[in-house]
C-alpha positions, 0 to 999 in steps of 0.5 A: 419090437424095440431093441431096448426090451432085450437089454439085460434086466438085473435082479436089482431092477426087479426088486426095485419095481417090486418095492415100488409096486408095494408102495403103489398099493398103499396098503398100510400107513407105512407104504402110504408114506410115499404120497402123504406126509413128511412127519412120522417114522422116516424109514418107510419114506427113505427106503424107496428114496435110497433104492432110487439113489442106488438105481441112479448110481448104477445107471448114471442118470443125468438131470440136465434135461430141458423137459424135466427142468421145465416141468419142475419149474412150471410146477414149482411156480404154481406151488409158490403161487398156491402157498402165497395164496393161502399163506400157510407154510407148515410142514403138512402144507409143504408135504403136499408139494414135496410128494408131487415133485418127488413123483415127477422126479421118480417118473423122470428117473424110471423113464430115463433108465427103463423107457419102454422096458418098464412095460415087461418089467412091471407086467412080470412083477404084477404077475408075481403079485397075482400068484401070491394074491390068488394063492392066499385068496383061494386058501381063505375061500377054501378054509374060512378058519384060516382068516384067524391066521391072517388077523395076526398080522397088521390091521389096516382100514379094510382088513389085515396086511400080510408082510406088505404082499397081501391084504385080507379084506374084512367082510364086516366092512362090506368088502365081499360079494355074495359072501365071497371076499374080494381080493385086494392083493398087495393093495389097501382095497380091491379097486386099487389092486384092480387098476394096478392089474389093468395097467399090467394087462395094458402092458401085455397087450402093447407087447403081444396084442390080443393073445391067449395061447403061449401067454400065461401072464395074461391068464394070471392077470385076468384071473386076479382081476376077476377075483377083485370083483371091481366095477372099475377094473372090469369096465377098464379091461373091457374098454381096453380090449375093445380098443385093441380088438377094434382097430378101425371101423369096417365090416369085420370090426362091426361083426366082432363087436356085435357077435363077440364083444356085445355078448361079453359086455352084456354077460358081465353087466348082469353081474350084481356088482356091475349092473346094480352098482352102475345103475345106482350111481347113474341114478344118484348122479342125476340128483345129488340133493339126496346127499344134503340129508347126510351132510346135515346129519353129519354136521349135527351129530359129528365134530367138525372134521370128523371123517364119516365117509367118501362120496363116491365117483359119479356123485363126487363129480359135481362137487369137484366141478364146484371146487374148480369153478370156485378156483378156476385158475390156481385150483384149491391146491393139493391140500383138500382142506382148501377146497370149496367143498370142505370150506363151504359144504361139509368137513365130514366127507371126502371126494373119491373122484380122481379125474375131475379132481385134477382140474379142481386141485390144479386149476384149468391151466396146470390141470390141462397141461397135465392132461396134454402130457398124458395124451403125448405119453399115450401117443409116444407109447403107442409109437414104441409098442408092437400093438399101436393104439394112440389113445390106449394109455390115455383112456385107461388112465382116465378110467382108472382116475375116475375112482382114484387119485393116481397122478402123484402115485409113482409108477402111475406117474411114470406112465403118465409122463412117458411121452416127455421123459422117455429118451427121444433117441431111437432105442 
């Protein structure tokens, strides 16, 4: 194991990552300020910045790093061309670029200070959130009347948020399965919490391999993941465990796949929220023409720009591809309002897919550059880990990004840039 793991982790370090995870969940308008707009109450925006400044002062971070400055220069050049392309220089437009630069800087700082130590720190913090989430979730299941207490707290798009550490889902909004409320933990909805959990599970696997005995963290993480009832989360963790279980193709790995993994995959796939949902998405993805009626209905009955809903994952892929083909070099920029979908198809819907969106948003050149960074990070993290899986991080991030835009979300960004911002000297 790398020596850096044994370096003392202070209470401030845990508190800092704890706060960053809360912002990572984006459960409330305040915690979404890290990735949205410069306008509004400055406190939610400045709080993580102040904490990061204190972190830098405590650790004496140097910003004279060629890779860091080079990536900022590349992104800055793209941002300038993008702004000139649309000739819009409003605070809102500049905010989109500010928060991407902000995420890159945060990724650099966290990698320089924590490096590989981020894995055990992030894992432990997520286990704390798992315990909180499971405690409240079980109370709601056993005492349905307790929901009246949770509804005394801040109302969000999907339910009610309790002091930024737990979000009670609203069953009226469809966030339940077979009458059981899904667990969103500290996030705005169960799927986002699930991909935060799968990243923590990946961290545990990198450090320990597949180990269930004397490894209580993995049990907390898996139990919390089950409570989310998230298709994305279940698929991601199954693929991740397959990667760590089957290191190479031989007779033993074939036996394990046939008699261990296949029965598990089959059993999970029979769950209603897995099989029916996946099958429905695949069928609809083969022909998106059914969406035209919705577009026409929205255009006739709703005002321009009035939000009707998000086009989900697989359905969104062809539309993001249209965006890319319309602006293949620079992309449509970080402001979705400039996309081909919004300007030529409908202003009443958003596209949920976050993977193809990277290419549509940044264009082929910068988009592929970001993916190259991800692959370099995946390889570097594998080299540093106890259990080495070269493509593990890249595959997990790509699976998570199918449903969510995560590149500009701090901590996700830190892992994404691990291979270029992590100190290259042996730790």
